[in-house]
N, C-alpha and C positions, 0 to 999 in steps of 0.2 A: 495489670493485665499485660502481657507480651504480644507485639507485633504480630499478625499472620507474616509467618516467611515466605518470602515469592520465589515458587518452585521455576526451576532450572529449564530450560526449552527440554531440555531430553529426557530430567523427569515426567514433564509435560506429555511430552509425545507419547511414552510406558502406560501413562494414565489413558491415555487414552486411544492406545490399541488394546489397554482393559478394559475399557466401555464407560471408562468411570467422569462422569458428566465435569466436573472441575477443570479437566485435564481440558475436555473440548470450550466450555465459561471463556479460561483461563487464555489459551493461547486467541479463541474467539479477541476477546478484550484486548489481547496488546496486539494484534494487527489492524482489524477493523478498520480502523483514520485510516492509520495508510493506507492499504487498500482500495479503500473507499476513497480516497484523492489519485490513484490512482485508474481506479476506473472513472470518476467524472475528469481526469482530463482528458479522457477519450467520449465520454456519453455525459450530452450536455443533460441528456433530460434525465432527474431526478427521479425518480417511483423510478428508471428501467435501471439508473447506478444500484439501486438500489434493490431490484432483483438482481441482478445479477453479480453483488456481491454474495448476497444471500447463497442463491447457488453455488459460486465459488470455493463460499467456507465446505456448501456440504460434498461437494461433490470434490473436495480435498480430504475431508475429515473422512466420508468414504471409504477413497481410496489412499487411507491414513499408510496404512499395510505397506505402501510402495515406496512409501518413501525411506530413502538407501540413509542420508543424510539430514539424520536431525536435528542439527545448528540450524540447517538450510528454508525451515517452516515459514517464515518470514517470504522469505525470495521465492517459495516453490508456490504459495498460494495467494502470489504475485501477481506473477507468469498465469495462472488459471486464469485469474480477473481477465489477465487484461488477454486473451487468449477468446476468453466467451465474450470479450469486449469490444473485438476483433472481429468473431462470429454476428454478434449482432449489430452492425452496422452491416452485413454480407448480408444479412436476411433485410435490411433498411433501402436494398440497393445501389450502398456506396460503391462504386466502381475507384479505383485507385488506375492512374488513364496512364501507359506507358510512355514512355522516353523516349520512343521512338515515332512518338505519333506525334510527335510535339517538332517545333520547329523555332520556338524562342530561347536564344543561346541562353545560358540562366545566368555563368557567371561574367559578362559581356555588358560593361557600362555600371557594374554594382559599386557603388558612391560607398567608399572607404567611411567617411565623415560620419556618414545616417548610425556604424552603429555607436557615437554616441548619444542616440537621442533617448539609446535604452537605458540609458540616465532618469527616462520621465516618471515619472509617478506609478508603482508597481500598479497598478488599479488601471491605469491606460496601454499593459502593454497584456493583462492579465485581456480587457477588454479587445488589442485587438486582435490575440489568441481564439478566443471568443468567436469572431467574426470570420477566421478563416472557415474555409469549404471545409468538409471533413475530412476529405483525404489527408489534405496538410496538416492540417489540427490531430491528426491522428498522429502520418510521420511526425510532425513537430515531436509532442509530447510522449513519443514512445523514443529517439534522441533523446533528447537535451533531458525530461524529465524523470526516463527510466532506466535512462543511462542505456541501451541499448546499442549495440554493433549495428549498422545503417544495412550489412552487410542478412544480417539473421532479421532485420526489420524488411527488408526484400524479403526470404522467405517466409515468418508470416503470410507477408500480406499478399506473395504469390508475385510477386511485383519484380525487374533485373537492379540489383543495385543501384544502377544508373535515373531508373527512375525516383528510386528511395530520397535519391544526390542530389536529380534536379526537382524532386518535387520541397526538398527540404528549402533548399535556399530559394523555392520563389517565398515560400512563406514567411521567410525570413525577409523577402523582398516585399512583400503584405507589408506585416506587424511597420515595419521600414516607412514603408508609405503613409502607414494612420498615423504614427506615431509622428511622423512631419504633417500630414495634415492636423496633427489635434494642438501642433506648437503651433501652427497656420494661423489658428481656428479664435 
């Protein structure tokens, strides 16, 4: 018995465009876990994250004819999921504060030695991130884990680049403080 040959992404997209279920299934199986992980870094509620995952793939498959570069399906569906996650946060009334409204200087007093705290256990870092206010957590996740430039995050969230940068630095400070508190206790 010969092993089943995996189809490449271009073939799978072509199958989807022709309406063949195998294309949809294989693309879903290939990308669902990584897309779900991206959603979970922004949305803490598992049920909502699962709903957003399903909606994201539904919309990606419904608009598959709009995908110009078949090799970029994974990035495309991930971006759909991130946008849907942000929309969910907006519906939950999560606001991203504009930097001009804040009077805290983010770069002042930055503790260089604090970066060594990032050598803590992965679970401690994950817990510290999970304890962040939703706005900080979202910006940190989009920037660090999704590798989206700060300028683009600002456009996605409807806030200035300065606000993104300052909230990112505040998130880092809070994580560092949480890790310091953990090592002192």
